[in-house]
C-alpha positions as CSV (number, residue, x, y, z in Angstrom):
1,X,22.9,-7.6,17.9
2,X,20.6,-4.6,18.0
3,X,19.8,-2.8,14.7
4,X,20.7,0.9,14.9
5,X,17.8,3.2,14.4
6,X,19.2,4.7,11.2
7,X,18.5,1.4,9.6
8,X,15.0,1.1,10.8
9,X,13.6,3.4,8.2
10,X,10.2,5.1,8.8
11,X,7.5,2.5,8.2
12,X,10.0,-0.1,7.2
13,X,9.4,-3.7,8.0
14,X,12.5,-5.9,8.1
15,X,11.9,-9.4,6.6
16,X,13.9,-12.2,8.1
17,X,16.0,-12.4,5.0
18,X,16.8,-8.7,4.8
19,X,17.4,-8.6,8.6
20,X,19.9,-11.4,8.3
21,X,21.7,-9.6,5.4
22,X,21.7,-6.3,7.4
23,X,23.2,-8.0,10.5
24,X,26.0,-9.6,8.4
25,X,26.9,-6.3,6.7
26,X,26.2,-4.1,9.7
27,X,29.9,-3.8,10.8
28,X,30.7,-2.3,7.4
29,X,27.8,0.2,7.5
30,X,29.0,2.6,10.2
31,X,27.4,5.8,8.9
32,X,24.3,6.6,6.8
33,X,25.8,8.0,3.7
34,X,25.2,7.7,-0.1
35,X,27.3,4.6,-0.3
36,X,25.4,3.0,2.6
37,X,22.1,4.0,1.0
38,X,23.1,2.4,-2.3
39,X,24.2,-0.8,-0.5
40,X,20.9,-1.0,1.5
41,X,18.9,-0.4,-1.7
42,X,20.7,-3.3,-3.4
43,X,20.2,-5.5,-0.4
44,X,16.5,-4.8,0.0
45,X,14.2,-7.5,-1.4
46,X,11.9,-5.8,-3.8
47,X,8.9,-7.1,-5.6
48,X,7.9,-5.5,-8.9
49,X,4.5,-5.0,-10.6
50,X,4.2,-7.3,-13.6
51,X,2.5,-6.3,-16.8
52,X,0.2,-9.1,-17.9
53,X,-1.4,-7.7,-21.1
54,X,-2.6,-4.4,-22.6
55,X,-4.6,-3.2,-25.5
56,X,-6.5,-0.2,-26.8
57,X,-9.1,-0.3,-24.1
58,X,-7.5,-2.2,-21.3
59,X,-4.3,-3.0,-19.3
60,X,-3.7,-5.8,-16.8
61,X,-1.0,-5.9,-14.2
62,X,-0.2,-8.1,-11.2
63,X,1.1,-7.0,-7.8
64,X,1.5,-10.7,-6.8
65,X,-0.2,-12.7,-4.2
66,X,-1.7,-10.8,-1.3
67,X,0.7,-12.7,0.9
68,X,3.6,-11.2,-1.1
69,X,2.5,-7.5,-0.7
70,X,5.0,-7.2,2.2
71,X,7.8,-7.7,-0.4
72,X,7.1,-4.4,-2.2
73,X,9.0,-1.3,-1.2
74,X,7.7,2.2,-1.7
75,X,10.3,5.0,-1.8
76,X,9.0,8.1,-0.2
77,X,12.1,10.3,-0.2
78,X,15.9,10.3,0.2
79,X,16.1,8.2,3.3
80,X,12.5,7.1,3.7
81,X,10.8,3.9,2.4
82,X,7.7,2.0,3.3
83,X,8.1,-1.8,3.2
84,X,4.9,-3.6,2.2
85,X,3.2,-0.8,0.2
86,X,2.7,-0.6,-3.6
87,X,0.7,1.9,-5.7
88,X,-0.8,0.3,-8.8
89,X,-3.1,2.9,-10.4
90,X,-0.5,4.4,-12.7
91,X,0.9,1.0,-13.6
92,X,-2.5,-0.1,-14.8
93,X,-3.2,3.2,-16.5
94,X,-6.1,4.3,-14.3
95,X,-7.4,7.7,-15.3
96,X,-10.0,8.4,-12.5
97,X,-8.4,6.9,-9.4
98,X,-5.3,5.7,-7.7
99,X,-5.1,2.4,-5.8
100,X,-2.6,0.9,-3.5
101,X,-2.1,-2.3,-1.5
102,X,-0.4,-2.3,1.9
103,X,0.5,-5.0,4.4
104,X,1.1,-4.1,8.1
105,X,2.8,-6.7,10.3
106,X,1.4,-7.4,13.8
107,X,1.7,-4.3,16.0
108,X,2.6,-2.0,13.1
109,X,0.7,1.2,12.3
110,X,0.7,3.4,9.3
111,X,3.2,5.6,11.0
112,X,1.4,9.0,10.7
113,X,-2.0,10.6,10.5
114,X,-2.7,12.1,7.1
115,X,-5.4,14.0,5.1
116,X,-5.8,14.8,1.4
117,X,-6.4,18.0,-0.5
118,X,-9.1,16.7,-2.9
119,X,-9.0,12.8,-2.7
120,X,-11.6,10.7,-0.9
121,X,-10.3,7.2,0.0
122,X,-11.9,3.8,0.4
123,X,-9.9,1.4,2.6
124,X,-10.9,-2.3,2.1
125,X,-9.5,-4.8,4.6
126,X,-8.6,-7.9,2.6
127,X,-7.0,-9.9,5.5
128,X,-6.3,-9.6,9.2
129,X,-7.7,-7.3,11.8
130,X,-6.8,-4.0,13.4
131,X,-8.0,-0.5,14.4
132,X,-8.8,2.4,12.2
133,X,-9.0,6.0,13.4
134,X,-10.5,9.0,11.8
135,X,-10.6,12.4,13.6
136,X,-9.8,10.7,16.9
137,X,-12.6,8.1,16.6
138,X,-11.1,4.6,16.8
139,X,-13.0,1.5,15.7
140,X,-12.2,-2.2,14.9
141,X,-11.7,-3.3,11.3
142,X,-11.2,-6.8,9.9
143,X,-11.5,-8.8,6.6
144,X,-14.4,-7.4,4.6
145,X,-14.5,-4.0,6.4
146,X,-14.7,-1.0,4.0
147,X,-13.9,2.5,5.4
148,X,-14.6,5.7,3.4
149,X,-12.8,8.8,4.5
150,X,-13.4,12.3,3.1
151,X,-10.4,14.5,2.2
152,X,-10.3,16.4,5.5
153,X,-10.5,13.3,7.7
154,X,-7.4,12.7,9.8
155,X,-6.7,9.0,9.3
156,X,-4.5,6.1,10.4
157,X,-4.6,2.3,10.5
158,X,-3.0,-0.2,13.0
159,X,-2.6,-3.9,12.9
160,X,-3.8,-5.2,16.3
161,X,-4.0,-8.8,15.3
162,X,-1.5,-11.7,15.4
163,X,-1.3,-12.0,11.6
164,X,-0.4,-9.6,8.8
165,X,-3.1,-7.1,7.9
166,X,-3.5,-6.4,4.2
167,X,-5.7,-3.7,2.7
168,X,-6.5,-2.1,-0.6
169,X,-6.9,1.7,-0.7
170,X,-8.7,3.4,-3.6
171,X,-8.3,7.2,-4.0
172,X,-10.4,9.3,-6.2
173,X,-11.5,12.9,-6.5
174,X,-14.2,13.7,-3.9
175,X,-17.7,14.7,-5.1
176,X,-16.9,13.7,-8.6
177,X,-19.7,11.2,-9.1
178,X,-23.3,12.4,-9.7
179,X,-26.6,10.5,-10.0
180,X,-25.7,9.9,-13.7
181,X,-22.6,7.9,-12.6
182,X,-24.6,5.3,-10.7
183,X,-23.6,1.8,-12.0
184,X,-27.1,1.1,-13.2
185,X,-27.2,4.3,-15.2
186,X,-23.6,4.3,-16.6
187,X,-23.3,0.5,-17.4
188,X,-24.5,-0.7,-20.8
189,X,-25.3,-4.4,-21.3
190,X,-24.4,-5.4,-24.8
191,X,-26.4,-7.7,-27.0
192,X,-23.3,-9.4,-28.3
193,X,-22.8,-13.2,-27.8
194,X,-20.3,-13.8,-25.0
195,X,-17.5,-16.1,-26.3
196,X,-14.5,-17.5,-24.4
């Protein structure tokens, strides 16, 4: 049974389990209305960020195993979600950057080109392979590749491999670091005994 396009939300990847559920309930979901949206939201398998520990000077969270990133769902508007993407910067309390994880299934792309107003981004490929494009330049990426893109760069990513592609994206304000922010200048090695 084909899945009507109104149920294939922008950037949405249907897991086997959610596809099966949608196929079972499809005859009852004739139109895309608020009731249908509520039912689909309840049916969608969603993974949550888990808080591990926090204190005065730290916080620790878990987004789960990298193989489970595909289970996260990022709401982007009334009828738009992205399956397999999770932002974690606010959850961990980051004050100088935002970070997200995203998994693209084989053949999937990021769905759109985008730029930023002030944020530079680092894309770190954690698993899989694909193609990245910036300003029309397309090049291969794979596990271990790091791509920096300035705010004005028109960017997109596509999984061209046979396995899921998982990446970490770190956003931060462009041109914020100076020479004084180098790790060797900013870091302070303490003379305290390290105890576990």
